[in-house]
N, C-alpha and C positions, 0 to 999 in steps of 0.2 A: 503495500499499501503506500501510495506517495501522493504528496499534495498534487492537485490536480487531475488525479485520474477520473475518467468518466464511469469506468465499471470496474467493480471487484467480484470475486468469487468469496464467498462466506462459506464455510464447512462448519456444519454444526456438531453438536454433541455425539450424533450418530454416525459422522463420517458423511453424511450427504452434503453434496455441495449445490450452491445457488447462487445463479449469477445477479448481482444486485447492480443497480444505476445509483452513482455516488449524486447526491442532491447537493453537498457542498461539505468543504473541509474547512477548518481553523483550527487556530492556535490559541492556548490560553496562558498568558503569563502566570496568572494568579496559580494555576494547578501545574504548571509547567508540564504540559502535555497537547499533544495534537488531538483532534477528534473528527470524527468522520459520519454523517448523516446520510442515512442510504436507505433504498426501499428494493424490494425483490423485482426484477424484471418480469412483466406479467403480472403484477399482482392486481388485482381487481378492487375495487372502489367498493366501500359498505355503503348502507343506506343512505347515509350523509354525503355520499360524494367523495369520501375522504379515503386515503391509503395509508395504511399502517407505516411510519418511520421509524427506522431504528438507528441508534447511536452507539459508537464503540468510542474508546481512545485507540490511538493506534502509535506504534512505533515504526517511523519511516524505515524502508529497505537500505540497504549499502552496498554500494557496487552493483547496483543491477538485481538486487536480491529482493524478494517479496519482502513486503514488512508484515507486520504482526498485529491484530486487532487483538484488545484487550477489554473486559467488560468495565461498564461504569461503575466505581467504588462507592461513592458518598451520595447523599442527599443533596449537599451542596453544588456537585458536579452535574445532577441530574437539574437543578435550579437553572445552572448558567446554560445548560444546554436547551433547556425550555426556552429560556429569553433569547438566546440568539436564534433558535428554530422561528420564534414568533415576530425578530425583527427582519428576518429573511423573508418569510412569507407576507409579511406588511410591504416590503419592498416589491417582491414580485407583484402584489396585488396592486401597488400603484402604478407600476409600469405597466400593467395591464389596463387599467383605468386610463392612463394617459394615451396608450395606443388606441382606445376604443373612441377617446375624445378627440384624437388628432384624426382619427378615419372619419368620423361624424361630423367633424368641422370640415375636413377636405369634399366630403360630401354635400356639405352644405353649401361651401364656396363654388362647388361647381354646380349647384342647381342655381344660385343667384348670377351666374354668367350666361344663362341659357337666355 
């Protein structure tokens, strides 16, 4: 696992491999760790149109070696991760709204030129 990767393979306790898409990675100076948020490729949305997102800390690989995912160890880490996720999702939502507004404005401008 490295910062900037788009996909990772996660191996569960039974040795089953699952290809996952990386939502984002970040580093925490407070905990001195790197973190990755990801979800299984092909995951289906629940009734609220949400996909379960997983989080792990990770140790980046060296010299081309694969990195290692580690479990989140404390409640404080979970709170920090949740805050980062909410910030990320809020920024994504703002970008989508700006794109929709830009598209709407462009359409309105085209209509006004007719």
